[in-house]
Residue, then its C-alpha position, 0 to 999 in steps of 0.5 A: m665111755f668104756d666101762m665093763k659095768n655097761l655090759s649089765n645093760l645088755k639085759t635092757l636089750d634082752e627085755n626090749a627085743p627078746d626074740a632078736m636077742k635070743a636069736f643073737w645069743a643062740f648064734d653067739k653060742a653056736a659060733f664059739a662052740d667046738g667044731a672044725l675049729t676048737a673053742q680056743h682057736k675061735q677065741l684067738i680069732a675073736v681076739a684078733v678081730a677085736l684088736t682089729t675093730q678096737c672094741p675094748y669090750c670084745i678085747e677083754i671078753h675074748t682074751k679072758a675066754a681064750r685064756d679060759a680055753g687054755a690060750s698061752d701068752a705066746q698064742l695071744t701074742e701071735a693073734a695080736v701080730v696077725a691082727a696088726a699085719i691084717r690092719a697094716g695090710g689093709a692100709i697098704t692095699h687101700a693105698t693103691h687107690l691113691f694112684a688109680g687114674 
C-alpha cells in the first residue's frame, strides 16, 4: 500500500477541494517556516511525530526536509529516541487505567 508514487494523487485532492487544499498548503507552509523555532527544529519535531504516528510518507518527507535543513544523524537519532519515549510513556500512563476501581 505504501508507495511514494501515491503522493502524485495529491493533485486529485487539490482539484476536487481547491479552497480547502489551498488553505491546507498555506497552513502547512506557515507551520514549517522559521519562527520561534527554526525550520530544522520543526522538521525534527515532525520526524518524531511521524515516527509516533508511524506514517511512512511523513517519515520519508520530514526526514528529507530535516536533512535538507541541516539535521545530522545524531539529531535524527535523538528525535527518534524522544518519539520512542513518548510512545512508551503513553502506554505506561494509560496502564494506570487497568487499576481504576
